[in-house]
Each structure stands twice: as structure tokens, then as C-alpha cells.
C-alpha positions in Angstrom: -6.3 -19.1 -34.0 -3.3 -18.1 -31.8 -2.9 -18.9 -28.1 -4.2 -15.5 -27.0 -7.5 -16.0 -28.8 -7.8 -19.5 -27.5 -7.2 -18.3 -23.9 -9.8 -15.6 -24.4 -12.3 -18.2 -25.7 -11.8 -20.3 -22.6 -12.1 -17.2 -20.4 -15.5 -16.5 -21.9 -16.6 -20.0 -21.2 -16.1 -19.5 -17.4 -19.2 -19.9 -15.4 -18.0 -17.5 -12.7 -14.9 -15.7 -11.3 -14.4 -13.7 -14.6 -12.5 -10.8 -13.0 -10.3 -13.0 -10.8 -9.5 -15.3 -13.8 -8.5 -12.3 -15.9 -6.2 -10.9 -13.2 -4.7 -14.4 -12.7 -4.0 -14.7 -16.4 -2.4 -11.2 -16.3 -0.3 -12.2 -13.3 1.0 -15.4 -15.0 1.9 -13.5 -18.2 3.6 -10.8 -16.2 5.7 -13.4 -14.2 6.7 -15.2 -17.4 7.7 -11.9 -19.0 9.9 -10.9 -16.1 11.6 -14.3 -16.1 12.2 -14.5 -19.9 15.2 -12.1 -19.8 17.2 -13.9 -22.4 17.8 -12.1 -25.7 16.4 -15.2 -27.6 13.0 -14.6 -26.0 12.6 -10.9 -26.9 9.5 -11.5 -29.1 7.9 -13.8 -26.6 8.6 -11.3 -23.7 6.9 -8.6 -25.7 3.8 -10.8 -26.4 3.6 -11.8 -22.7 3.7 -8.1 -21.6 1.0 -7.4 -24.1 -1.1 -10.3 -22.8 -0.6 -9.1 -19.2 -1.8 -5.6 -20.1 -4.7 -7.0 -22.1 -6.1 -9.2 -19.3 -5.6 -6.5 -16.7 -7.5 -4.1 -19.0 -10.2 -6.7 -19.4 -10.7 -7.1 -15.7 -10.7 -3.3 -15.3 -13.4 -2.9 -18.0 -15.6 -5.6 -16.6 -15.3 -4.1 -13.1 -16.3 -0.7 -14.7 -19.5 -2.2 -16.2 -20.3 -3.8 -12.8 -19.5 -0.6 -10.9 -21.6 1.6 -13.1 -24.6 -0.8 -12.7 -24.3 -1.5 -9.0 -21.6 0.1 -6.8 -22.4 -1.9 -3.6 -22.2 -5.3 -5.3 -19.0 -4.3 -7.1 -17.4 -3.3 -3.8 -18.5 -6.5 -2.2 -17.2 -8.7 -5.0 -13.7 -7.3 -4.4 -13.6 -8.8 -0.9 -15.3 -12.0 -1.8 -13.4 -15.3 -1.4 -12.8 -17.2 -4.6 -13.0 -21.0 -3.9 -11.2 -22.1 -7.1 -8.2 -19.9 -6.2 -7.4 -21.0 -2.6 -10.1 -18.7 -1.1 -8.2 -15.5 -2.0 -9.8 -12.3 -3.1 -9.6 -10.0 -6.1 -7.7 -7.3 -4.1 -5.3 -9.9 -2.7 -4.1 -11.0 -6.2 -3.9 -7.4 -7.4 -1.7 -6.6 -4.4 0.4 -9.7 -4.7 1.3 -9.3 -8.4 1.5 -5.4 -8.3 -1.5 -4.8 -10.7 -1.5 -1.1 -10.1 -4.0 -0.1 -12.7 -6.7 -2.4 -11.3 -6.0 -1.4 -7.8 -6.5 2.2 -8.8 -10.0 1.5 -10.0 -12.7 3.6 -8.4 -14.4 0.5 -7.0 -11.2 -0.6 -5.2 -10.5 2.8 -3.8 -14.1 3.5 -2.7 -14.1 0.2 -0.9 -10.8 0.9 0.8 -12.1 4.4 1.7 -15.1 2.9 3.4 -12.9 0.5 5.4 -10.5 3.3 6.3 -13.2 5.6 7.6 -15.3 2.9 9.1 -18.1 0.9 7.5 -20.7 2.9 9.4 -18.8 6.2 9.5 -17.8 6.8 5.9 -19.7 10.0 5.5 -17.8 11.8 8.3 -15.1 14.3 7.2 -11.6 14.0 8.5 -11.8 17.2 10.5 -15.0 16.3 12.3 -13.7 12.7 13.0 -10.4 14.0 14.5 -12.3 16.6 16.6 -14.7 14.0 17.9 -11.9 11.6 18.6 -10.5 14.0 21.3 -13.9 15.1 22.5 -16.1 11.9 22.9 -19.1 13.9 24.1 -19.4 15.4 20.5 -19.4 12.0 18.7 -23.2 11.8 18.4 -23.3 15.3 17.1 -20.4 15.4 14.6 -20.2 11.8 13.4 -22.5 10.8 10.6 -23.8 7.3 11.0 -24.8 5.5 7.8 -26.7 2.2 8.2 -26.6 -0.1 5.2 -30.2 -0.9 5.6 -31.3 2.7 5.0 -28.3 4.0 3.1 -30.1 3.9 -0.2 -33.3 5.6 0.9 -32.2 8.4 3.2 -29.1 10.5 3.5 -27.3 10.8 6.8 -28.2 13.6 9.0 -25.6 16.0 10.5 -27.5 16.7 13.7 -27.3 14.7 16.9 -28.6 11.3 16.0 -30.9 9.1 18.1 -30.2 5.6 16.9 -32.0 2.5 18.1 -28.6 0.9 18.8 -26.9 1.7 22.1 -24.6 4.7 22.0 -21.6 2.7 23.2 -21.8 0.6 20.0 -21.5 3.8 17.9 -18.5 4.9 20.0 -16.9 1.4 19.7 -17.2 1.5 15.8 -15.9 5.0 15.8 -12.7 4.3 17.8 -12.2 1.0 16.1 -12.1 2.5 12.6 -8.6 2.5 10.9 -8.7 6.3 10.5 -9.0 6.9 14.3 -6.5 4.2 15.1 -4.0 5.9 12.8 -4.5 9.3 14.5 -3.9 7.9 18.0 -1.0 5.7 17.0 0.6 8.8 15.4 0.1 10.8 18.6 1.6 8.0 20.6 4.6 7.7 18.4 5.3 11.5 18.6 5.0 11.3 22.4 7.6 8.4 22.4 10.0 10.5 20.3 9.7 13.5 22.6 10.4 11.3 25.7 13.2 9.6 23.9 14.8 12.9 23.1 14.4 14.1 26.7 16.2 11.3 28.4 19.0 11.1 25.8 19.7 14.9 25.9 19.3 15.5 29.6 19.3 12.3 31.7 21.5 9.5 30.3 24.1 8.4 32.9 26.1 5.2 33.5 24.5 2.6 35.8 27.2 3.2 38.4 26.3 6.9 38.7 22.5 6.9 38.5 19.7 4.4 37.8 17.6 4.8 34.7 15.0 7.5 34.9 11.2 7.1 34.5 11.5 8.5 30.9 13.9 5.7 30.0 11.5 3.1 31.3 8.7 4.6 29.3 10.7 4.5 26.1 11.5 0.8 26.9 7.8 0.0 27.3 6.6 1.9 24.2 9.4 0.8 21.9 9.1 -2.8 23.1 5.4 -2.8 22.4 5.9 -1.4 19.0 8.5 -4.1 18.2 6.0 -6.8 19.4 3.3 -5.3 17.2 5.6 -5.5 14.2 6.4 -9.1 14.9 2.6 -9.8 15.2 1.9 -8.1 11.9 4.7 -10.2 10.2 2.9 -13.4 11.3 -0.7 -12.3 11.0 -0.9 -10.0 8.0 2.2 -10.4 6.0 2.0 -14.2 6.0 -1.2 -13.9 4.0 0.7 -12.3 1.2 3.3 -14.3 -0.6 4.7 -11.2 -2.3 8.4 -11.1 -1.4 8.3 -7.3 -1.6 6.0 -7.3 1.4 8.7 -9.1 3.4 11.8 -7.4 2.0 10.6 -3.9 1.3 12.7 -1.0 2.1 10.8 0.0 5.3 10.7 -3.6 6.5 14.5 -3.9 6.3 14.8 -0.4 7.9 12.6 -1.5 10.9 14.7 -4.6 11.4 17.9 -2.5 11.6 16.2 0.1 13.8 14.9 -2.4 16.4 18.2 -4.3 16.3 20.0 -1.1 17.1 17.6 -0.4 19.9 18.1 -3.8 21.5 21.9 -3.4 21.2 21.7 0.1 22.8 19.8 -1.4 25.8 22.3 -4.2 26.1 25.2 -1.8 26.1 23.4 0.4 28.6 23.1 -2.4 31.1 26.6 -3.9 30.6 29.2 -1.2 29.8 31.1 0.5 32.5 31.5 4.3 33.0 34.8 4.6 31.1 33.2 3.0 28.0 29.8 4.6 28.3 30.3 6.8 25.3 29.6 3.7 23.1 26.2 3.5 24.7 25.5 7.2 24.2 26.5 6.9 20.5 24.2 3.9 19.9 21.3 5.6 21.6 21.8 8.7 19.5 21.9 6.7 16.3 18.8 4.7 17.3 16.9 7.9 18.1 17.7 9.2 14.7 16.4 6.0 13.1 13.2 6.2 15.1 12.7 9.8 13.9 13.2 9.0 10.3 10.9 6.0 10.6 8.1 8.4 11.4 8.0 9.2 7.7 5.8 6.1 7.2 2.9 8.1 8.7 3.1 10.3 5.6 1.9 7.4 3.5 -1.6 8.1 4.6 -1.5 11.4 2.8 -2.4 11.5 -0.9 0.0 14.4 -1.6 3.0 13.5 0.7 2.8 9.7 0.5 4.1 9.4 -3.1 7.1 11.5 -2.1 8.0 9.0 0.6 7.7 6.2 -1.9 10.1 8.1 -4.2 12.6 8.3 -1.4 12.5 4.5 -1.0 12.9 4.0 -4.7 15.9 6.4 -4.8 17.6 4.5 -2.0 17.7 1.5 -4.3 19.2 3.7 -7.0 21.9 4.8 -4.5 22.7 1.2 -3.5 23.4 0.2 -7.1 25.3 3.4 -7.9 27.6 3.0 -4.8 29.2 0.0 -6.5 30.3 2.2 -9.4 31.6 4.9 -7.0 33.4 2.3 -5.0 35.5 1.3 -8.1 36.8 4.8 -8.6 37.2 5.6 -4.9 39.3 2.4 -4.3 41.2 2.9 -7.6 42.3 6.4 -7.0 42.7 5.9 -3.2 45.2 3.1 -3.7 47.2 5.2 -6.1 47.2 8.1 -3.6 48.3 5.9 -0.7 51.0 4.2 -2.7 52.6 7.4 -3.9 52.1 9.7 -0.9 52.5 7.2 2.0 54.6 4.3 0.7 55.4 1.3 2.9 52.5 1.8 5.2 51.8 -0.5 8.1 49.2 -3.2 7.4 46.0 -2.9 9.4 42.5 -1.4 9.6 44.1 2.1 9.6 45.5 1.4 6.2 42.0 0.6 4.8 40.7 3.9 6.4 43.5 5.9 4.8 42.9 4.4 1.3 39.2 5.6 1.1 39.6 8.8 3.3 40.8 11.3 0.8 39.0 10.2 -2.3 35.7 9.9 -0.4 35.7 13.4 1.0 36.9 14.8 -2.4 33.5 13.8 -3.7 32.1 16.6 -1.6 34.7 19.2 -2.4 37.4 18.7 0.2 40.5 18.5 -2.1 43.4 18.3 0.4 45.6 20.5 -1.8 48.3 21.2 0.9 49.0 17.4 1.0 49.2 17.1 -2.8 51.4 20.2 -3.2 53.8 19.3 -0.4 53.0 22.2 2.0 54.0 20.3 5.1 52.4 21.3 8.4 54.5 21.6 11.5 52.7 18.7 13.2 54.1 15.9 10.9 57.4 14.2 10.3 59.2 12.2 7.6 61.2 10.2 10.2 59.8 6.7 10.5 61.0 6.2 14.0 59.0 9.2 15.1 55.7 8.8 13.3 55.7 5.0 13.9 55.2 5.6 17.6 51.8 7.3 16.9 52.6 10.5 18.7 52.8 12.6 15.5 51.4 12.3 12.0 53.3 11.2 8.9 54.1 13.8 6.2 53.0 12.9 2.7 55.5 12.3 -0.1 55.5 14.9 -2.9 54.7 13.4 -6.3 53.8 15.4 -9.4 51.5 12.7 -10.8 49.1 13.0 -7.8 48.0 16.5 -8.9 47.2 15.2 -12.4 45.4 12.2 -10.9 43.4 14.6 -8.7 42.3 16.6 -11.7 41.2 13.4 -13.6 39.4 12.1 -10.5 37.4 15.3 -10.0 36.4 15.3 -13.7 35.2 11.7 -13.6 33.4 11.9 -10.3 31.9 15.4 -10.3 31.2 15.9 -14.0 30.3 12.4 -15.1 29.3 10.2 -12.2 27.5 12.8 -10.1 25.5 13.9 -13.1 24.6 10.4 -14.0 23.3 9.9 -10.4 21.3 13.1 -10.7 19.9 11.8 -14.0 18.9 8.5 -12.4 17.1 10.4 -9.6 15.4 12.6 -12.2 14.3 9.5 -14.1 12.9 7.8 -11.0 11.1 11.0 -10.0 9.6 11.5 -13.5 8.4 7.9 -13.7 6.8 8.1 -10.3 5.5 11.6 -10.8 3.6 10.6 -13.9 1.6 8.0 -12.0 2.2 9.1 -8.4 -1.5 8.9 -7.6 -1.7 5.3 -9.0 1.4 4.3 -6.9 -0.1 5.8 -3.8 -3.4 4.0 -4.4 -1.7 0.7 -4.7 0.3 1.1 -1.5 -2.8 2.3 0.3 -4.2 -1.2 0.4 -1.4 -2.4 2.7 -1.8 0.7 4.9 -5.6 0.2 5.3 -5.1 -3.5 6.0 -2.5 -2.8 8.6 -4.6 -0.4 10.6 -7.7 -2.4 10.2 -6.0 -5.3 11.9 -4.3 -3.1 14.5 -5.7 -2.7 18.0 -7.4 0.5 19.1 -5.1 0.7 22.2 -1.9 2.7 21.8 1.6 1.7 23.0 2.4 0.6 25.6 -1.2 -0.4 26.4 -1.4 -2.4 23.1 0.4 -5.2 24.9 -2.9 -5.9 26.7 -4.7 -6.2 23.4 -2.1 -8.8 22.4 -2.8 -10.8 25.5 -6.5 -10.7 24.9 -6.0 -11.7 21.3 -3.9 -14.7 22.3 -6.4 -15.9 24.8 -9.2 -15.5 22.2 -7.2 -17.3 19.6 -6.6 -20.3 21.9 -10.3 -20.3 22.8 -11.4 -20.3 19.2 -8.9 -23.1 18.3 -10.3 -25.2 21.1 -13.8 -24.7 20.0 -12.8 -25.4 16.4 -13.9 -22.0 15.1 -11.6 -20.7 12.4 -13.7 -18.0 10.8 -13.9 -14.5 12.2 -15.4 -11.3 10.9 -13.1 -9.7 8.4 -14.1 -7.0 6.0 -11.2 -8.1 3.7 -12.7 -11.6 3.4 -16.4 -12.4 2.6 -18.2 -15.6 1.6 -19.2 -15.9 -2.0 -22.9 -16.2 -3.0 -24.7 -17.3 -6.2 -25.8 -13.7 -6.7 -22.2 -12.7 -7.1 -21.7 -15.1 -10.0 -24.8 -13.8 -11.7 -23.9 -10.2 -11.3 -20.4 -10.8 -12.7 -21.7 -12.8 -15.6 -24.1 -10.0 -16.5 -21.3 -7.5 -16.4 -19.2 -9.6 -18.8 -22.2 -9.9 -21.1 -22.8 -6.1 -21.1 -19.1 -5.4 -21.8 -19.0 -7.6 -24.9 -22.4 -6.7 -26.2 -22.6 -2.9 -25.6 -21.6 -0.7 -28.5 -18.1 0.8 -28.3 -19.5 4.3 -27.8 -21.4 3.1 -24.7 -18.2 1.5 -23.3 -16.3 4.7 -23.9 -19.0 6.6 -22.1 -18.8 4.3 -19.1 -15.0 4.7 -19.1 -15.2 8.4 -19.1 -17.9 8.2 -16.4 -15.4 6.3 -14.2 -12.7 8.9 -14.8 -15.0 11.6 -13.5 -14.5 10.4 -9.9 -11.4 12.5 -9.1 -11.1 13.7 -5.6 -14.3 12.5 -3.9 -14.8 8.8 -4.5 -18.5 9.1 -3.7 -19.1 12.3 -5.8 -21.6 12.5 -8.6 -20.5 11.7 -12.1 -19.5 14.6 -14.2 -21.2 15.2 -17.6 -19.4 13.8 -20.6 -18.9 17.0 -22.6 -16.1 15.6 -24.8 -18.5 13.6 -27.0 -19.1 15.3 -30.3 -22.5 15.4 -32.0 -21.9 12.3 -34.0 -20.8 10.3 -30.9 -23.9 11.6 -29.0 -26.1 10.5 -31.8 -24.5 7.1 -31.9 -25.0 6.8 -28.1 -28.6 7.7 -28.3 -29.2 5.4 -31.2 -27.7 2.5 -29.2 -30.0 3.3 -26.3 -33.0 3.5 -28.6 -32.2 0.1 -30.1 -31.9 -1.4 -26.7 -35.3 0.0 -25.7 -36.9 -1.2 -28.9 -35.5 -4.7 -28.4 -37.0 -4.8 -24.9 -40.3 -3.6 -26.2 -40.4 -6.3 -28.9 -39.7 -9.0 -26.3 -42.5 -7.7 -24.1 -45.0 -7.7 -27.0 -43.9 -11.2 -28.0 -44.5 -12.5 -24.4 -48.0 -10.9 -24.4 -49.0 -12.5 -27.7 -47.8 -15.9 -26.4 -50.0 -15.5 -23.4 -53.1 -14.6 -25.5 -52.5 -17.6 -27.8 -52.7 -20.0 -24.9 -56.1 -21.5 -23.9 -57.1 -20.4 -20.5 -60.0 -21.4 -18.3 -61.9 -19.5 -15.7 -63.7 -20.8 -12.7 -67.2 -19.3 -12.4 -68.9 -20.1 -9.1 -72.6 -19.4 -8.5 -73.2 -19.1 -4.8 -76.7 -18.8 -3.5 -76.6 -16.8 -0.4 -79.9 -18.2 0.9 -78.8 -21.8 0.7 -76.6 -23.3 3.4 -74.8 -26.7 3.7 -74.9 -27.4 -0.1 -71.9 -28.0 -2.3 -71.8 -26.2 -5.6 -69.7 -27.5 -8.4 -68.0 -24.7 -10.5 -68.4 -24.7 -14.3 -65.4 -24.5 -16.6 -66.0 -21.9 -19.3 -63.4 -21.1 -21.9 -62.5 -17.5 -22.6 -64.1 -16.1 -25.7 -61.6 -14.8 -28.2 
């Protein structure tokens, strides 16, 4: 028996936490496979990757059995704290170790969908929810309220609802749902961008000429509150995940640069004089461009556009690695150009700029042929005493080898390197396009968690929410209360252990045809997570016969157990109490007689 079989044997002997243990084993195997990069561990790395996929598939299949049997308990189990693993949840370990297949399970996505739309408002469509968000008087008419207590017995009504709970509680749950928070934060961000554009394009003057306008102060308030919110998320949300990609992802680094540029712009705005104010204008313009591009993060909420934004982030990493290869050729040919065309140049930063200037712009088709062929313009000079003063440019030296080097450089960069870069982009696009929906589903967890924890107040009013949260946190710390309501964290019950154990038993004891039928049933949930299952029309007659046979065997086994229990009851000696009560007699005690049942 090899190690994999021994590990599977120990996994089956678990009393609880089957799904979490399988995901944890998959994570360990995945981490070991990524670290065993030496050529001497090729076979071991292959086995580790296979073990990782096997345990992730095992957790996926057990969750499928549980979800087909009871959807609500399956969704609850995903958010249940596991005591043996530092009180983390199944979704947390799937996000931490990038287990995309499990995160794409219908149970995970339906749970995230309920949190995103609101636990009590999951039946309301996006169009109706957005309409009601801007017209509160229509909330009771457009929003469908689903109560967990009656969810299984009656469907939500589309008419105006008359609930027992106060109307303000329904309104609170509606505006506190992550979906509505996302809509209002998107609108606030767009308003900030418009105001930012207005004061940079029309009303940006030095402090000595004019004081900052009201638009500029509004941008300060909104951008500052957004920066504080990002810092709060870094300490509240992202500290719960030890995944380094959460900290050092592309968008996190991008936001650090963006807010650093904003603070630098404000500092220059308040300190530079009028003659150097163009530096302030330049920094503000670049910062505005960064804020506009940062708005692409809102596209992550879209199932169709979100994967394209993720592709852009992946391609940026491809560019960073490929720039190193380009830099070798740019510096190599640039030094040759500079040494032959402008010999004995003066040492300084200008020399570094001239080395990379021509080869860099030649990448985009600017060849500088007049300089290479010796066609001197009238605005340059060969006299060192003239061009050294900086009043006129230096004329390039004519060298026949430069034309040949230019031809070689264009072949290498345009035909070889550029096409390699295009091929890398195509490869990245193809890999992500094949599983773009799975990638989007995985990143959706972070998006839902972010807006679930975010305040319903928009910038700059969100700063008030931060103050209230700080006071509340201090109060709870003083009272010794550490637990607060969180839909991403739930306490575990004994019922969860039994439900999970039954799902494992069904998975290992059901026939293969039945498991295949369940798997295809899960795949039937395509666009609507709560839609009815489609019929499995791909089973041929033999497979349908095998499926029916397995169901008949299960029914016969249950019938046999029932008959056996009845016979055991009949075989037992039972006694009846027969009491003869005389209605005419009062105050007398009658002793019952014990008579055995006649068989």
C-alpha cells in the first residue's frame, strides 16, 4: 500500500471535517509540488500534483452529494468554522490556496450569490433592485423578501408585501446588501472622477494666484476617504487571508502607487511656487489618469467583462518579464549607436537618455533615417565649441555600419521579439479564455467579501461609518465580546458532522452511474444558480437501465430492513394493561390484570 492509499485510509477514518480535510491535503500537496522545482524531483512533483487534483476532486464530489441531497445545509457548511483547523472555513482555505475548481462549485457560487444579493433579497433581479435603490418608495413593491422560515413552503410574491417586521428593517437589509453597496460606491466613484476632471481642466491655479476651489476640496475629501477605506480593508479583511497574492496582487500594488501619487500631488500643490507649478499640474494629470484606470476594478462584478480585466492583469506580468529581454537589445544597440554616431559624449544623465532614445522609438517604427544616412539638418553643428554650450544640437557622425546594425535590430525586435510577445499574450488569453468563468468565480469570493464588510455610506460620508465602527470596536473590547454576526463565519453543530458523514457514505457506496448522474445534474446549473436541474438526456438505454436497477436495489434493501424490524417486534413478548372500571362505583382502587398477547 503506497502513501496515497494510506492517506486515503486515514481520511476515511475521520469523524468529521471530511471536505475541509480533503482540501487541506490538496493544498499541502500543491505547495510541495510548487516548491519541488529541482530536476531530481520530477517524478515526485508529478505525483504531488496528481494527489492535489485527486483530493480536490474528492472534496468536490462529496460536496456534490451533499448539495444534491440538501442545498441549504451544503451552503451553511461552506461558512462553518472548523475547530481543528484554527476556526477557518472551507471557502477560506479554497481561496487561500487557489483551489479554483472547488470554488467554482454550484454550492459555493449559490452561497456567494445569496450574500451578494442579500440573504433576505436573493430573489430580486438586478434591474428591480437598482430601480428600487434610487426610488425607496418602490422597495416594498419591487423587492422580493424571502424569509428562511417560510422559504421552503411558499414562493416569494411579487406584489407589495405586508410583512410582520417593520418596514425600516426591510429597507435596512436592502441598502446593506453588497449588491446595492456596489451600485452606490460605483456612482460615488464616477462623481469623484467627474469633479477631479473639472478642477484639473478648468480651475487649477498656483496658491499665490487663487485659493483651491470647492471642487478641489471635494476631491480631497472623497479620495482621502477612499484611501482610509483601503487601509481599513488591509487590516480587517486581508489580514484574515495569509495568501500573499492578496497583499501583493496587481491591483493592490497599483492602488499603492496611485494613492502615493495623489499625496505627492497635494504636497506639491501646497508647497511649489508659481514658476514651478507645472510640476504640480503634471502630477495631478498623471494621478487623474491612474484613478480613471483604477475604475476597471468595478468591471470585476460582471461575469462577461470581469475575466477580461483579470487577463489584463496577467498580461501586465508577462510584459514585466519581457521588458528584461527588450532591455538587453535596447541597451546593446543603443550603446553601439551612441559610440559611433556621437563619440566622446559628456558624462551625465543626458547620456543615458541618448543611449535608449533612438532604439526605443525604433520599436514603434520611428527609424531616424536622416541621422543614419548623414543628411544633416541646418540646426546642428560638428564644432565642439558650439554644441557644447547647449545652444545648438550636435550633428551625428556618418558610419556605414550603423545602417547594417539598424537592419539587424529591426529584424530582431520586430520580427522575433514582438511576435514572441504576441504569442505570449495569445497563450495567456487562451489559457484564461478556456476557464475564464472559473477564474471569475474564484475572484468573486474576494469581491463579495469586500462589499459585505464595506459600509453602506458612500465617500466622503464613509468616514462617519469608520468612526462609529471604531467606537463600537472599543466598546466590544471593553465588554469582552469578540464575536459578531458574520455570514462568512458560522458556528459548527453536531448536525453538520452527521450530514457530511452521510454525504461521504453515499459517495463511496452509490454506483458509479448514480455518481455520474449527480455530476451531470450539477453541471445543469449554468446561468441561474437557483434554476431547476435539466434532464440528463445523454444517458443511453443501458446506462438508464443500470441507474434504475441501482435505485430498485436500494428500495428493496430498505424494504427488507423494514420487514426485518417488524418481525423482530412480533417475536418480542408484549403485555397489555386491561382495566375494568365500574362506572357505578366510586372511591375504589382497581388493580389491572396483565394478559399476554395471543399469537
